[in-house]
N, C-alpha and C positions, 0 to 999 in steps of 0.2 A: 635450971633444968638441964639435964644432960642431953647431949645430942641424940642418943638413941630414942629417948622419950619424946623429943620434939618431932623426930621423923615419924614415930608411931602415931602421934596425935594428928599430924598432917595427913597421914594415910587414912585415918578414920574420917576426917572432915571431907576428903575427896570422895570417899565411898558414900557418905551420907548425901552429898550433893548429887551424885550420880543416881541415887535412888529417888530424888524428887521428881514429880510428874513434869514432863516437858510441856510448855505452852504450845497449843496448836496454832498454826498460822491463820490469820484472819482470812476467811473465805472471800474469794473475789466476788464482787457484786454481779449478780446476773443482769445482763443488759435487758432493759425494758423492751418488750416486744411492742411493735406498733399496733395499736388497736385496729381491728378490722372495721372498716367503715360500716355504719349501720345501714341495713337495707330499708328503703322507704316503706312505710306502712300504708296499705290501701284497704278500703272496705272490701269485704268478701265478695260482694255482688259486682265489683268492677272488673273490667277487662284487664286492667293493670295487674290486679291480684291473680287473675287467671294466667297471665303471662309469667308472673313470678313462679306460680305453681308448676307451670310447664317447663320453666327454666330456659326458655328461648324466646326470641322475637325474630320473626321472619321479615326481612326488609328488602323490598324490590328496589334494584338499582340498575343504572345504565352501565354497559361495558365499555363503550367507546364515545364518551362525551366530555373529555378533559377540557377545561379544568373542573367542570362540575362533577364528573364521575367517570372513572375508568378502572379496568381490571388488569393487573400486571400478569406476567408469565406464571407467577406462583399462585395466582387466583385471588390475590388480595385486592380489595377495592380501596381506591384512594380518590381524594378530591373533596370538594366542598360538601357535596351531598352525603357521601359515605361518612364523613366526619360529623355531619348533623345527625346521621343515624346512630353513630357511636354515643353522641351526647344524649340522645333519646334513650338508648339502652341504659346509660348511667342513671338517668332520672327514674327508671323503673327498677333496675337491679342494684343500684348503688354504685358509687365510684370504685373502680377496680382497674388494675394494670392490664389484666387479660380480658378486656371487655369484649373482644371478638369471639370469645368462647361462648357467649350467650347470644350471639347473633348468627342467624342462618341467612346468608345472602341469596337472593333470588334474582336471576338475570332477567331483566325486562327491557323493552324498548318503548318508545312513546305510543306505539300502536297496541302493545299488549299489557300496558301498565294497569289499566282499569280491569281487564279480564283476570289479571293475577289476583286482584282483590275479590272480585265477585265469585271466583272459583275457589277461594280460600287457600290459594298457593302462598299468599303473602299477608302479613298482618298490617303492614303499612307499605306505601310506595313513596320513595323520595327520588323522583326521576323526572324533573322538569315538567311536572304535570300541570297543565294550564288550568286556571280557574275559568271554566266555561260551563254554560248551562247543561250541556249534554252530559258532562262528567258528574256534575252535582246531582243530577237526577238518578244516578246509578250508585255512586259512592259518596261517603262523607269527605269533605274537603276542609282542611285546616285554614286558619288565617294565612295571609301571604307571607312567604319566607324569602322571596326574591322577586324583584321587578326588573324586567328587561324589555326588549322590543327590537324593532327593525330600525336601523340607523344608516348613516352614510359614511363612507370612507373616501378621503380625498388625498391628493399628494401633500406631503408635509410642507411644501413650499407654497401651497395655494392658500392665500389669505383672503380670497374673494368669497369662497363658500364657507360660511360659518353656521348656517342653519338652513332650514327647508325653504325659506323665502328667497334665498340666494340661488336657487336652482333654476330661475327663469332662463329659458333658452339653453340651459345646460343639458348635457347628455349623461344619464345615469345608467350604468350597466347593471343588469339583473340576470339571475339564472332563469332559463326557460322553465316555465311551469311553477315557479316559486310563489307567484301571486304578488310579489313585491312591486311589480310594475303598476298594478292597480292602486297600491298604497301610495306610490310616488305621485301618480297622477291626481289622486284625491288630495294629497298634501299641497301640490303645486301643479295646476293644470297647464302651466307654461313650460314645464320641464319635459324633456324628451327622454325616452328609454331605449336602451339597446339590449336586446335579449340574446344571450349566448348560452351554450350548453353547460358550461362549467364556470365556477368562480375563478378558477385558474386562468381561464380565457379572459375574464373580466380584468384581472390584474394586468395581463398583457395589454389589453385595450387602454387601461388607465396609463400604463407606462409609455405607450406609444402615442398618447394624445387622442385616441379615438373616443375616449370617454372622459368626462370630468369628475365622475364620482362612481362609487359602487354602492348599491343598496342591498342590504341583507340583514339577517338577525345578528345580534351582538356576538353570539358564539362564533358564527362564521367569520365575522369581521375581525375578531381577536386572532383567529387562525391566519387570516390574510395579513394582519398587522405583523405577526411574527415572521411571515414569509417575506414581506417587504417592509423593512423598518422605515423606509422613506415615505410612509403614509401616516395618516392620523384619522381618528374618528371624531366627527363633529356633529353638533346640532341635537335637537330634541328627537325623540323616537317618531318614526312614521306611524307606527302603531305600538301600543303598550301590551305587554304580556306579563301576567302575574302567575307565579308558581306556588302551588300548595302541596302539602303532604296529603296523600290519599289514604283512606281507611275504609274498611267495609262498613256498610250502613249500620247505624246503631240498632242493636237488637237487645233482647233481654240478657244475653250473655256478653254483651259489649257495652255495658252501662258506663257512662262517665268518661269514655275514651276521648271523644272529640273535645270536650271542655278541658280535659287534662292536656291534650296536645296544644291547645291554644294558650293555656296558662304557661306551659313549659316554653313555648316559642317566645312569648312576651318576656319571660325571664332571661332567655338566651340573648335577646336583643338588649335588654336593660343592663345585664352584667358585662357586656362587651364581648361575649363569646362569638356572636355573629360577626362583629367587626374583625376579630382576630382570625377567624376562618377565612373571611374574604381577603384579608391582607396576605394570608398564607397561600391561598390557592388561586385566587382570581386576579388580584391587583398586579402581580408580576406580568400577566399576559395582557390585561385590559389597559394597563398604564393609566388607570383612572381610579379615583376613590369613589365609593358609592355609599350612600346613606342607607342604613337598615330600613326596611319598610315599616 
């Protein structure tokens, strides 16, 4: 075959190849989107369903009670109790990253907590609400979510005072008007009490040897422990206090709410969430482990 004919044939082959359809590149796989967690389903007559329909739960919380609850400069609530509230919101609205968008925080103190429920300002109150007869007559109270009480603080080098029985002839400093002096005397009538205006003064009395111990509620003692690390909390409680979640009394439009709260709380304790929140918020200050109620 002559060279001109070979070149002509090659040109025809090239032209034919150019006319062939080009293979399209394989499309990149679309990344699978994470499924949106399913929202819990509730009976239409329940208060949980009503909250879902409303799209919000109003939670009463304390502003200045760290590590239980506090509000920072941005208005965000932090602490053991607000995180309990967030877990409750997840149980109603389903797990979500932006859980605070379905929570309306209501500022309360221990004197206004019950009123916030009876006046319908809050759906629940998680604010160190003690389980007492007076409250139970007005609002619904959940099972216990925290057990605390009044205890005693001593110098860390004091190995003689380990419990209430060791307070014989010892001086226990208390704050004037706190009522702790009566509890000390009821626990050990051989103990002496020294009443001062502030617990800061009691720390001074302990450091100077004017007092052998300080009696107060655990929250106060945790603060004193942080103020003076050369101290320690010892012994059984002088008196015990149990905290519950408060809710407005069960009515036709609030069906099933209290049983739901109690079932949710039991699950929170069983799955370790309670212990995780305690370790995160309270143990660093209390320096103690605590068993869930």
